[in-house]
Structures are given as structure tokens and as C-alpha cells.
PAFI-720019 format. One record per residue (C-alpha): residue in one letter; chain; x, y, z. Coordinates in steps of 0.05 Angstrom, whole numbers. Example, Ala and Ser with C-alpha at 12.3 -4.5 7.8 and 13.67 -1.06 7.14 Angstrom:
BEGIN
+----+----+--------+--------+--------+
! aa ! ch !     xx !     yy !     zz !
+----+----+--------+--------+--------+
!  A !  A !    246 !    -90 !    156 !
!  S !  A !    273 !    -21 !    143 !
+----+----+--------+--------+--------+
***
This chain:
BEGIN
+----+----+--------+--------+--------+
! aa ! ch !     xx !     yy !     zz !
+----+----+--------+--------+--------+
!  M !  A !   -165 !   -664 !   2217 !
!  S !  A !   -135 !   -599 !   2164 !
!  A !  A !   -107 !   -657 !   2119 !
!  R !  A !   -177 !   -685 !   2112 !
!  R !  A !   -206 !   -622 !   2095 !
!  N !  A !   -162 !   -603 !   2052 !
!  L !  A !   -174 !   -672 !   2005 !
!  L !  A !   -241 !   -654 !   2009 !
!  L !  A !   -234 !   -584 !   1991 !
!  S !  A !   -190 !   -608 !   1932 !
!  V !  A !   -247 !   -660 !   1912 !
!  G !  A !   -294 !   -613 !   1911 !
!  I !  A !   -261 !   -563 !   1875 !
!  L !  A !   -238 !   -617 !   1821 !
!  G !  A !   -308 !   -641 !   1809 !
!  G !  A !   -340 !   -574 !   1804 !
!  M !  A !   -287 !   -561 !   1744 !
!  V !  A !   -307 !   -626 !   1716 !
!  I !  A !   -385 !   -603 !   1720 !
!  F !  A !   -365 !   -534 !   1691 !
!  A !  A !   -333 !   -566 !   1635 !
!  V !  A !   -385 !   -615 !   1626 !
!  A !  A !   -433 !   -555 !   1623 !
!  L !  A !   -393 !   -516 !   1570 !
!  V !  A !   -397 !   -577 !   1533 !
!  R !  A !   -463 !   -594 !   1540 !
!  L !  A !   -487 !   -509 !   1530 !
!  R !  A !   -437 !   -495 !   1466 !
!  P !  A !   -474 !   -484 !   1398 !
!  E !  A !   -478 !   -530 !   1344 !
!  P !  A !   -423 !   -515 !   1286 !
!  P !  A !   -459 !   -503 !   1213 !
!  R !  A !   -450 !   -566 !   1177 !
!  T !  A !   -435 !   -562 !   1093 !
!  P !  A !   -441 !   -615 !   1055 !
!  P !  A !   -377 !   -646 !   1011 !
!  P !  A !   -354 !   -610 !    957 !
!  S !  A !   -373 !   -645 !    899 !
!  R !  A !   -321 !   -693 !    862 !
!  I !  A !   -360 !   -691 !    788 !
!  P !  A !   -328 !   -636 !    742 !
!  E !  A !   -362 !   -581 !    707 !
!  V !  A !   -343 !   -573 !    634 !
!  Q !  A !   -368 !   -526 !    577 !
!  T !  A !   -399 !   -554 !    519 !
!  A !  A !   -417 !   -533 !    449 !
!  A !  A !   -472 !   -550 !    402 !
!  V !  A !   -452 !   -590 !    338 !
!  R !  A !   -475 !   -559 !    280 !
!  T !  A !   -493 !   -606 !    214 !
!  V !  A !   -480 !   -586 !    144 !
!  T !  A !   -516 !   -630 !     83 !
!  G !  A !   -492 !   -622 !     13 !
!  P !  A !   -417 !   -609 !    -17 !
!  L !  A !   -361 !   -595 !     36 !
!  T !  A !   -342 !   -524 !     19 !
!  V !  A !   -262 !   -517 !      5 !
!  E !  A !   -251 !   -455 !     23 !
!  G !  A !   -189 !   -417 !      9 !
!  S !  A !   -151 !   -349 !    -23 !
!  G !  A !   -123 !   -332 !    -81 !
!  T !  A !   -101 !   -279 !   -137 !
!  V !  A !   -141 !   -267 !   -198 !
!  R !  A !    -93 !   -270 !   -274 !
!  A !  A !   -106 !   -268 !   -340 !
!  R !  A !   -110 !   -329 !   -387 !
!  A !  A !    -64 !   -299 !   -434 !
!  E !  A !    -22 !   -247 !   -435 !
!  V !  A !     22 !   -222 !   -492 !
!  A !  A !     79 !   -181 !   -495 !
!  L !  A !     59 !   -150 !   -567 !
!  A !  A !    122 !   -140 !   -618 !
!  P !  A !    123 !   -122 !   -692 !
!  Q !  A !    164 !   -179 !   -734 !
!  V !  A !    187 !   -117 !   -778 !
!  G !  A !    215 !    -47 !   -767 !
!  G !  A !    205 !     16 !   -789 !
!  R !  A !    173 !     85 !   -766 !
!  V !  A !    104 !     85 !   -737 !
!  A !  A !     57 !    120 !   -789 !
!  W !  A !    -13 !    108 !   -745 !
!  Q !  A !    -38 !     75 !   -681 !
!  S !  A !   -101 !     65 !   -659 !
!  A !  A !   -143 !     98 !   -603 !
!  S !  A !   -151 !     39 !   -570 !
!  L !  A !    -75 !     21 !   -550 !
!  I !  A !    -73 !     59 !   -493 !
!  R !  A !    -67 !     44 !   -418 !
!  G !  A !   -130 !     11 !   -401 !
!  G !  A !   -159 !      9 !   -475 !
!  R !  A !   -198 !    -48 !   -490 !
!  V !  A !   -188 !    -84 !   -557 !
!  S !  A !   -224 !   -138 !   -602 !
!  A !  A !   -191 !   -193 !   -637 !
!  G !  A !   -163 !   -180 !   -701 !
!  E !  A !   -162 !    -97 !   -684 !
!  L !  A !   -110 !    -59 !   -721 !
!  L !  A !    -73 !    -29 !   -670 !
!  L !  A !      1 !     -1 !   -706 !
!  R !  A !     11 !      9 !   -776 !
!  I !  A !     87 !     20 !   -787 !
!  E !  A !    111 !     50 !   -852 !
!  A !  A !    107 !      4 !   -913 !
!  A !  A !    135 !     38 !   -973 !
!  D !  A !    202 !      1 !   -963 !
!  Y !  A !    165 !    -73 !   -966 !
!  E !  A !    118 !    -49 !  -1021 !
!  N !  A !    176 !    -40 !  -1063 !
!  A !  A !    205 !   -102 !  -1035 !
!  V !  A !    143 !   -135 !  -1059 !
!  R !  A !    152 !   -100 !  -1132 !
!  Q !  A !    226 !   -121 !  -1138 !
!  A !  A !    197 !   -194 !  -1130 !
!  E !  A !    143 !   -192 !  -1171 !
!  A !  A !    188 !   -164 !  -1232 !
!  Q !  A !    237 !   -232 !  -1209 !
!  V !  A !    177 !   -274 !  -1222 !
!  A !  A !    157 !   -252 !  -1285 !
!  E !  A !    233 !   -257 !  -1303 !
!  A !  A !    240 !   -327 !  -1276 !
!  R !  A !    181 !   -342 !  -1316 !
!  V !  A !    198 !   -320 !  -1378 !
!  G !  A !    271 !   -365 !  -1363 !
!  L !  A !    220 !   -420 !  -1351 !
!  L !  A !    192 !   -413 !  -1418 !
!  Q !  A !    244 !   -408 !  -1454 !
!  A !  A !    282 !   -460 !  -1422 !
!  E !  A !    219 !   -503 !  -1441 !
!  E !  A !    225 !   -482 !  -1511 !
!  E !  A !    291 !   -501 !  -1520 !
!  A !  A !    287 !   -567 !  -1483 !
!  R !  A !    232 !   -583 !  -1532 !
!  I !  A !    269 !   -556 !  -1589 !
!  A !  A !    331 !   -604 !  -1566 !
!  L !  A !    290 !   -666 !  -1558 !
!  E !  A !    255 !   -659 !  -1630 !
!  E !  A !    321 !   -651 !  -1659 !
!  Y !  A !    351 !   -701 !  -1633 !
!  R !  A !    303 !   -753 !  -1645 !
!  Q !  A !    308 !   -734 !  -1721 !
!  F !  A !    380 !   -748 !  -1709 !
!  A !  A !    369 !   -813 !  -1683 !
!  A !  A !    322 !   -831 !  -1738 !
!  R !  A !    370 !   -817 !  -1785 !
!  S !  A !    430 !   -856 !  -1740 !
!  G !  A !    388 !   -916 !  -1710 !
!  V !  A !    399 !   -893 !  -1644 !
!  S !  A !    344 !   -895 !  -1595 !
!  V !  A !    324 !   -835 !  -1563 !
!  E !  A !    336 !   -865 !  -1491 !
!  S !  A !    410 !   -862 !  -1503 !
!  A !  A !    414 !   -788 !  -1498 !
!  S !  A !    445 !   -752 !  -1447 !
!  P !  A !    401 !   -703 !  -1395 !
!  L !  A !    444 !   -647 !  -1424 !
!  T !  A !    443 !   -658 !  -1491 !
!  L !  A !    367 !   -655 !  -1487 !
!  R !  A !    368 !   -594 !  -1436 !
!  E !  A !    337 !   -620 !  -1377 !
!  P !  A !    386 !   -587 !  -1325 !
!  Q !  A !    381 !   -531 !  -1355 !
!  L !  A !    302 !   -534 !  -1352 !
!  E !  A !    311 !   -550 !  -1277 !
!  S !  A !    349 !   -492 !  -1262 !
!  A !  A !    295 !   -451 !  -1294 !
!  R !  A !    239 !   -480 !  -1262 !
!  A !  A !    284 !   -474 !  -1189 !
!  A !  A !    299 !   -401 !  -1201 !
!  L !  A !    222 !   -387 !  -1210 !
!  A !  A !    205 !   -425 !  -1146 !
!  R !  A !    260 !   -387 !  -1104 !
!  A !  A !    229 !   -322 !  -1143 !
!  E !  A !    161 !   -343 !  -1119 !
!  A !  A !    185 !   -353 !  -1049 !
!  Q !  A !    222 !   -283 !  -1047 !
!  L !  A !    160 !   -259 !  -1066 !
!  A !  A !    126 !   -288 !  -1007 !
!  D !  A !    168 !   -262 !   -964 !
!  A !  A !    160 !   -195 !   -982 !
!  Q !  A !     87 !   -193 !   -977 !
!  L !  A !     93 !   -227 !   -905 !
!  S !  A !    134 !   -172 !   -887 !
!  L !  A !     86 !   -123 !   -917 !
!  D !  A !     31 !   -152 !   -882 !
!  R !  A !     71 !   -149 !   -819 !
!  T !  A !     77 !    -79 !   -820 !
!  E !  A !     -1 !    -80 !   -794 !
!  L !  A !     -5 !   -105 !   -725 !
!  T !  A !    -63 !   -127 !   -692 !
!  S !  A !    -93 !   -158 !   -631 !
!  P !  A !    -80 !   -236 !   -621 !
!  F !  A !   -149 !   -228 !   -577 !
!  D !  A !   -208 !   -192 !   -547 !
!  G !  A !   -167 !   -162 !   -482 !
!  V !  A !   -152 !   -101 !   -451 !
!  V !  A !    -84 !    -66 !   -450 !
!  V !  A !    -38 !    -72 !   -397 !
!  S !  A !     16 !    -24 !   -412 !
!  E !  A !     40 !     20 !   -483 !
!  S !  A !    107 !     50 !   -501 !
!  V !  A !     98 !     71 !   -574 !
!  D !  A !     71 !    139 !   -612 !
!  V !  A !     67 !    163 !   -677 !
!  G !  A !    135 !    185 !   -707 !
!  N !  A !    175 !    119 !   -662 !
!  L !  A !    219 !     76 !   -692 !
!  A !  A !    196 !      9 !   -685 !
!  Q !  A !    246 !    -49 !   -684 !
!  P !  A !    225 !   -130 !   -690 !
!  G !  A !    223 !   -163 !   -629 !
!  I !  A !    223 !   -111 !   -586 !
!  A !  A !    153 !   -105 !   -542 !
!  I !  A !    111 !    -43 !   -551 !
!  A !  A !     52 !    -64 !   -510 !
!  T !  A !     23 !   -112 !   -458 !
!  L !  A !    -40 !   -149 !   -476 !
!  F !  A !    -80 !   -195 !   -424 !
!  A !  A !   -142 !   -224 !   -450 !
!  A !  A !   -206 !   -202 !   -433 !
!  D !  A !   -247 !   -274 !   -429 !
!  P !  A !   -240 !   -323 !   -380 !
!  V !  A !   -199 !   -304 !   -324 !
!  E !  A !   -163 !   -354 !   -274 !
!  V !  A !   -155 !   -359 !   -203 !
!  I !  A !    -95 !   -387 !   -172 !
!  V !  A !   -120 !   -421 !   -101 !
!  P !  A !    -62 !   -464 !    -55 !
!  V !  A !    -99 !   -508 !     -8 !
!  S !  A !    -69 !   -568 !     27 !
!  D !  A !    -68 !   -636 !     12 !
!  L !  A !   -125 !   -652 !     60 !
!  S !  A !   -168 !   -597 !     25 !
!  A !  A !   -152 !   -628 !    -45 !
!  G !  A !   -175 !   -697 !    -27 !
!  L !  A !   -246 !   -672 !     -5 !
!  L !  A !   -252 !   -651 !    -86 !
!  P !  A !   -276 !   -712 !   -128 !
!  G !  A !   -249 !   -719 !   -202 !
!  L !  A !   -195 !   -666 !   -188 !
!  W !  A !   -133 !   -698 !   -219 !
!  Q !  A !   -177 !   -724 !   -281 !
!  L !  A !   -188 !   -650 !   -301 !
!  R !  A !   -161 !   -625 !   -363 !
!  A !  A !   -140 !   -555 !   -376 !
!  G !  A !   -193 !   -520 !   -416 !
!  D !  A !   -235 !   -591 !   -425 !
!  G !  A !   -297 !   -546 !   -401 !
!  D !  A !   -307 !   -605 !   -345 !
!  R !  A !   -355 !   -552 !   -295 !
!  T !  A !   -365 !   -618 !   -248 !
!  L !  A !   -330 !   -569 !   -189 !
!  G !  A !   -370 !   -515 !   -181 !
!  A !  A !   -342 !   -454 !   -149 !
!  R !  A !   -352 !   -381 !   -122 !
!  V !  A !   -302 !   -322 !   -118 !
!  R !  A !   -321 !   -264 !    -74 !
!  A !  A !   -282 !   -191 !    -80 !
!  S !  A !   -297 !   -124 !    -47 !
!  Y !  A !   -314 !    -70 !    -93 !
!  G !  A !   -343 !     -3 !    -70 !
!  G !  A !   -351 !    -19 !      3 !
!  R !  A !   -399 !    -82 !    -24 !
!  S !  A !   -381 !   -153 !    -36 !
!  W !  A !   -387 !   -188 !   -100 !
!  E !  A !   -392 !   -258 !   -126 !
!  W !  A !   -374 !   -286 !   -200 !
!  E !  A !   -392 !   -356 !   -207 !
!  G !  A !   -329 !   -402 !   -233 !
!  F !  A !   -305 !   -473 !   -236 !
!  V !  A !   -241 !   -521 !   -223 !
!  D !  A !   -204 !   -519 !   -287 !
!  R !  A !   -141 !   -566 !   -263 !
!  A !  A !    -92 !   -575 !   -214 !
!  Q !  A !    -18 !   -571 !   -217 !
!  A !  A !     12 !   -636 !   -208 !
!  A !  A !     67 !   -611 !   -158 !
!  L !  A !     69 !   -591 !    -82 !
!  D !  A !     99 !   -519 !    -64 !
!  E !  A !    167 !   -533 !    -41 !
!  Q !  A !    152 !   -475 !      4 !
!  T !  A !     79 !   -471 !     28 !
!  R !  A !     74 !   -549 !     10 !
!  T !  A !      1 !   -541 !    -21 !
!  V !  A !    -28 !   -556 !    -85 !
!  D !  A !    -46 !   -500 !   -128 !
!  V !  A !   -125 !   -506 !   -154 !
!  I !  A !   -135 !   -463 !   -216 !
!  L !  A !   -208 !   -444 !   -228 !
!  R !  A !   -233 !   -403 !   -280 !
!  V !  A !   -281 !   -342 !   -284 !
!  P !  A !   -322 !   -348 !   -352 !
!  N !  A !   -346 !   -275 !   -349 !
!  P !  A !   -304 !   -237 !   -303 !
!  F !  A !   -333 !   -171 !   -334 !
!  T !  A !   -401 !   -179 !   -329 !
!  A !  A !   -430 !   -228 !   -291 !
!  A !  A !   -422 !   -193 !   -221 !
!  R !  A !   -472 !   -207 !   -167 !
!  P !  A !   -482 !   -167 !   -104 !
!  V !  A !   -473 !   -212 !    -43 !
!  D !  A !   -519 !   -178 !    -13 !
!  G !  A !   -576 !   -178 !    -67 !
!  G !  A !   -590 !   -106 !    -79 !
!  D !  A !   -573 !    -77 !   -143 !
!  A !  A !   -523 !    -98 !   -186 !
!  T !  A !   -523 !    -37 !   -231 !
!  D !  A !   -452 !    -16 !   -246 !
!  A !  A !   -426 !    -76 !   -221 !
!  P !  A !   -354 !    -87 !   -229 !
!  P !  A !   -302 !   -126 !   -277 !
!  L !  A !   -268 !   -182 !   -229 !
!  L !  A !   -196 !   -148 !   -233 !
!  V !  A !   -136 !   -176 !   -256 !
!  G !  A !    -87 !   -181 !   -199 !
!  E !  A !   -135 !   -170 !   -146 !
!  F !  A !   -144 !   -220 !    -82 !
!  V !  A !   -203 !   -253 !    -67 !
!  D !  A !   -236 !   -312 !    -32 !
!  V !  A !   -258 !   -376 !    -54 !
!  A !  A !   -315 !   -428 !    -45 !
!  I !  A !   -309 !   -496 !    -82 !
!  D !  A !   -355 !   -548 !    -83 !
!  G !  A !   -330 !   -609 !    -60 !
!  T !  A !   -352 !   -677 !    -34 !
!  V !  A !   -423 !   -684 !    -21 !
!  G !  A !   -452 !   -716 !     37 !
!  E !  A !   -477 !   -694 !    113 !
!  W !  A !   -421 !   -664 !    161 !
!  S !  A !   -411 !   -644 !    231 !
!  V !  A !   -378 !   -576 !    252 !
!  V !  A !   -355 !   -576 !    326 !
!  P !  A !   -310 !   -517 !    351 !
!  R !  A !   -229 !   -523 !    333 !
!  T !  A !   -226 !   -522 !    414 !
!  A !  A !   -276 !   -586 !    412 !
!  L !  A !   -225 !   -629 !    377 !
!  Q !  A !   -179 !   -668 !    429 !
!  T !  A !   -110 !   -708 !    419 !
!  G !  A !   -116 !   -773 !    376 !
!  N !  A !   -172 !   -739 !    339 !
!  E !  A !   -231 !   -757 !    380 !
!  V !  A !   -286 !   -702 !    408 !
!  W !  A !   -324 !   -715 !    478 !
!  L !  A !   -406 !   -714 !    468 !
!  V !  A !   -444 !   -692 !    536 !
!  E !  A !   -497 !   -741 !    537 !
!  N !  A !   -543 !   -751 !    611 !
!  E !  A !   -484 !   -717 !    635 !
!  R !  A !   -439 !   -767 !    620 !
!  V !  A !   -381 !   -765 !    573 !
!  R !  A !   -379 !   -806 !    518 !
!  I !  A !   -305 !   -808 !    474 !
!  V !  A !   -320 !   -807 !    392 !
!  P !  A !   -264 !   -826 !    350 !
!  V !  A !   -268 !   -775 !    283 !
!  R !  A !   -240 !   -766 !    219 !
!  V !  A !   -221 !   -693 !    217 !
!  L !  A !   -244 !   -664 !    141 !
!  Q !  A !   -218 !   -597 !    146 !
!  R !  A !   -197 !   -538 !    192 !
!  V !  A !   -224 !   -471 !    173 !
!  E !  A !   -211 !   -418 !    229 !
!  E !  A !   -247 !   -438 !    294 !
!  R !  A !   -287 !   -490 !    256 !
!  V !  A !   -267 !   -564 !    243 !
!  Y !  A !   -306 !   -608 !    190 !
!  V !  A !   -305 !   -683 !    217 !
!  D !  A !   -337 !   -751 !    196 !
!  G !  A !   -358 !   -800 !    262 !
!  D !  A !   -415 !   -824 !    306 !
!  I !  A !   -445 !   -757 !    322 !
!  P !  A !   -520 !   -751 !    327 !
!  P !  A !   -555 !   -687 !    306 !
!  G !  A !   -564 !   -637 !    369 !
!  S !  A !   -510 !   -657 !    405 !
!  R !  A !   -464 !   -615 !    449 !
!  V !  A !   -387 !   -630 !    459 !
!  V !  A !   -343 !   -611 !    512 !
!  V !  A !   -292 !   -549 !    493 !
!  A !  A !   -265 !   -533 !    562 !
!  G !  A !   -264 !   -548 !    644 !
!  I !  A !   -228 !   -621 !    627 !
!  T !  A !   -167 !   -646 !    596 !
!  L !  A !   -179 !   -722 !    609 !
!  A !  A !   -239 !   -755 !    600 !
!  T !  A !   -267 !   -834 !    607 !
!  N !  A !   -325 !   -861 !    567 !
!  G !  A !   -387 !   -854 !    618 !
!  M !  A !   -349 !   -809 !    673 !
!  E !  A !   -399 !   -762 !    701 !
!  V !  A !   -397 !   -684 !    686 !
!  T !  A !   -436 !   -627 !    701 !
!  P !  A !   -443 !   -578 !    633 !
!  V !  A !   -440 !   -503 !    646 !
!  G !  A !   -439 !   -445 !    608 !
!  E !  A !   -456 !   -474 !    543 !
!  D !  A !   -435 !   -441 !    477 !
!  A !  A !   -468 !   -437 !    410 !
!  G !  A !   -424 !   -469 !    379 !
!  P !  A !   -388 !   -447 !    315 !
!  P !  A !   -422 !   -400 !    259 !
!  P !  A !   -438 !   -411 !    187 !
!  M !  A !   -388 !   -373 !    145 !
!  P !  A !   -433 !   -335 !     95 !
!  M !  A !   -395 !   -370 !     35 !
!  E !  A !   -412 !   -437 !     74 !
!  T !  A !   -484 !   -421 !     87 !
!  A !  A !   -495 !   -402 !     14 !
!  S !  A !   -466 !   -466 !     -5 !
!  A !  A !   -507 !   -508 !     33 !
!  D !  A !   -565 !   -478 !     19 !
!  E !  A !   -568 !   -488 !    -55 !
!  A !  A !   -540 !   -565 !    -41 !
!  N !  A !   -612 !   -571 !      6 !
!  A !  A !   -654 !   -538 !    -51 !
!  S !  A !   -628 !   -581 !   -105 !
!  G !  A !   -625 !   -652 !    -55 !
!  G !  A !   -553 !   -648 !    -42 !
!  D !  A !   -540 !   -676 !   -114 !
!  R !  A !   -497 !   -633 !   -162 !
+----+----+--------+--------+--------+
***
């Protein structure tokens, strides 16, 4: 009896526990339901900017004079007179008298040479007369003797003496020309319109032949040497057909420098290119010419051009050269992927577009490819992509800002129809 009661008690306890457990399960609160995380990656995009017109090749260079000479006298002597322009920073004109050396010794040499010429002329007249008399006498002798005049020796007819007198006159005239040339060289003139860089002479100093007394550089067109990569050089059509000084202005350029807290700009053109790579930088030197470096400066901000500065020789300047004309896409540097391709985002899907890289400038890359206007490219968020891959654009960027010189170039090209 006792065993049965214990069994029933155990079954009752077990059944109560089961009922209690079931009640706990039924009465437990429902756990919050969260959707599974999205497997679509998020990407940051940037706008593609389109530039129409000549592709601007940008660079930097140093201004140098078209010509620079060390001015040295060709004759020696004491300096008797010096121009007020012959001073550091002085402006000189072509043919302007800069220096005069004491000429007394050279004037005396000219007079001596003139006397020798006069003496040689008298000698030549005497020799000519003696030759005439000798010929006449021999003709009379030949008539009496029955011999021909042609049989006479040159010495009999005094021909060698005549030639010697002529040579003496020529020598005396040459000596006179040398003396006159030395006298003329006592006056030192400027070979071109220029600026005096340095001078080391004064009145009373002794000038020596071949020793420089001043350095001048030409004040007419200056040159700017711009090293560019071979990629950029390839964007300058007709570059290797240019010849120095031929005036071909097909490739226009703008030179910009700072002065007085403002930016100034000069118009120029590509004159030539050096047909050799720099061994250190592996770049090509493109030489620009600025025709009016002293008078043609214009302010970039469009303000007052009063007191415009000259383009100073030795100044470091920024340069923009008008290259190949066309329509180009500009993307951020971070948008260019390995293998020269960009990832466009169209309808939240990726389209991989191969591109040809034309130019890299700071954070901008100029490319040519199948990129419609207004497109957006991936700049961050993923490292691998496939065509048609679904993405979620977030944090859109405005894209690379245009450079001021680039903007001016594009605007000018658009105003002229893109044809230069």
C-alpha cells in the first residue's frame, strides 16, 4: 500500500513539473526579431567631371634669358669713359655705347699704318713706272735685234719687282685695317636690348682683352624650361616638328607667377623641345617663349594692372600648355583602379570601364573611356568588383575640383568652339 502511494506521489510530482515547464514555455516573452545583415556592400562615390577643349599640360619651370653674354673688351687699355647705364640693374639698348678705352695709342697706330700705306703706294707707282720703261726699252732692243718681246725674262721686264710693290701695298692696307679695327674696338657697345646683371669696372680701371667687365641678358623674349613626363609630352601635338625661333605659336601657353601678394599671368607659346631625356628625372625639357615679359603681365584676379611687374629672370613659375583638343573625363586619383579601369555606379550596380590614362595632376586623373556625362565612380568601400555587382552608394563626394588655370583654358576653348 505504501509503495503504491509513493509511486502515485512521484508520478504526480513529475506531472506537475511537466505542466509547470509547459506553462513557463508558453508564457515566456517573444524574443525581438532583427532582420539579417545586408550582404550588399556600401561604397563611397564621386562625380566625374567632363572638360571640353585643349587638354592642359601643367608644370613648373624656371625663367631664363633668351641670351646672356659676358661683355669683355677685345683690346686693352685704361677706361676713359663709362655709361651711366652700365651698372647692375641698368637697362641698355642695342648698339648703345657702354665703355670707351683710351684711344691715343690706337690712333697713333692708325696714323702709322696710314703712312705706311702712302709709302707703299709711292713704291707701287715707282715699280709700275720702272716696269713700263723696262718694257719699252726691251721692245726697242727687240726691234734692232730681231727677237720677239715674248722671249724676255720676267726679271728683265721688272715684273717680280712690280708684284712685290703690289704685295707691300696690300700688306700696308691690311695693317691699316687692323689698326682701325683696334681703334674701333676701344668703344664697347651693347649687342642687344638688355639688362645689366653685373659689372666690375669703373673709370680709371685697366681693362684687359678677353676679361669680362659686365654680364648682360637680353630684355626681349625670355624662355621658361618646363620638365614634363613623356606621357605629358605625348599630349602636345606637333611638338617634335617645332624649330627654335620659327615663331610657330600652335601650342599656346600661360605662365603664372606671384608678385606683391597677387598672381600675374603672361601669354607665351612652346618654342621647342629638347630631344633628350634628363638622366636624373627621366623627363623631357619643353622650352616656352614669352614674347613680352616686361610689358604684357595681366592680373589673374582681373583687377587693376597698374604697376604690373616684369617676368623676372630666375623666377620659378607655374605653366599651363594647351595640348590635344577633345573631351576628357576627370576623376579623383582614388577612383583609378589597378589595370587602368574605373568602377561606375549605375542604378546601384557596378560597371567596370577600362580607360586610357592621359594625365595625372595632383589628386586628379584625366582619362579617356566610355564614361557618360554625369557618371559617378567608386572611390572607397570595396577593393574588388565585378560587372553587375550590386552596391549601396553612401557618402557621395563632389569629385575633383578644377584648377584655376585649367578652368580658364577650358572656358577659352569653349568660347572659341574648342578649336585653336
